[in-house]
N, C-alpha and C positions, 0 to 999 in steps of 0.2 A: 516170665521173662522181663527183666529190667532193661529199659531202653534209656540210653543217655540223652541228656538234653541236646547235645551237639547233633546226635543222630536224628533227633525229631526235627531240629531246625533245617537240617540238611534235606530231610524228606519234604519239608514245606517249601523249600527254594524251588522255583520253576514248576510248582504245581498248579499254578493259576487259582490257588485257593480251593482246589477240588478235594474234599476230604477223602473221597473214595481212592483217588490216587495216592494220597499221603498214607492212608491206611494199608494199602497194598505194599508200598515202599517199606513200611515199618513192619508188616506182618502182624498188625494188631486190628482189633475190632473198632467200629466207629465209637461206640460208647467209651472204650479205653482212650481213644484219641481225644474225645470230648473232655475226659478227665485231665489229660495233659494240658489242654487249653485253659482249664480252670486253675490248675496247679501252677502253671509257669506263665506268667505274664508276657514273657518273651515269645512264647509259642503264639499267644493270641495276637500279639503285635506283628509277628512274622506272617501269620495267616492273613490278617487284614492287609499287609503291605502286598502279599502275593496277589490278593484279589484286586487291588488298585492297579498292579501291573497288568493284570489281565485286561481290566477296563482301558488302560492306556494303549495296550496292544491292539485291542478291538477298535478304539477310535482312530488309531493310525490307519487301520485297514478301511475304515469307513471314509477317511479323508482321501486315501488312494483312489477309492472308487468314486468319489466325487470329482477328483481331478480328472478321472477317466470319463466324465460325463454320464455316470450311471444315474438315470432319472430317479429310480426308486430310492437310492441313497440320498440324493438331493432333497427329494420330498420328504423323506423320513427326518432328516436333519433339520429342515425348515420347520416342520410340525413339532418337533421336540425342542429345539434350541431357539427357534425363531418366534416363539409365541408372543413375545413382548412387540414384535414388529407386525403382528396381524396374521402370521402364518399358523393358524390354528383351525382344526377342523371340529366343528360342533356337531356331534352325532345325536344330540337330544332333539326331540320333537315334542311340540305342544299338542296335547290331546284335550285341551280345554276349550270352552266356547267363549270367545271374546273375554278371556281373562277369568272366567267363572268356571268352577269344576263341573264335570259331568254330572248330570242327576240321573235318578233311577230311570225316568221316563226315556232319556236320550239312550241309555244302556239298552233297555228293553227294545226301542226301536231298531237299534243297530243289530241286535240279536235276531229280530224278526226278519229283517232284510237279508241277513246272511242266510238264515234258515230257508227263506222263500227261493234264494238263488240255488240252493242245493236240491 
């Protein structure tokens, strides 16, 4: 079945870039839709535009929640967009000893302590 470029572009519109949705609208498989993306630059561009619209929509909802004092959304935004201002969580931890790597003796000692507790 031949699908027109207009029909493909219509299917991409308001899809938020979700390929499964687009494929269902067109009645084609995902590999077939991927071929359309490669064949038609307009389809690729429309798909990317649709993804950007989704991000815009999602960010607008995030902003609504921030305006409603949603603490989790506020923290998320500060951790992701406020890194330059110091709102960054460092989940790394240092397992070295005074800047020097762990040696075999230290590892064996830790293993023995753990075994002794069990």
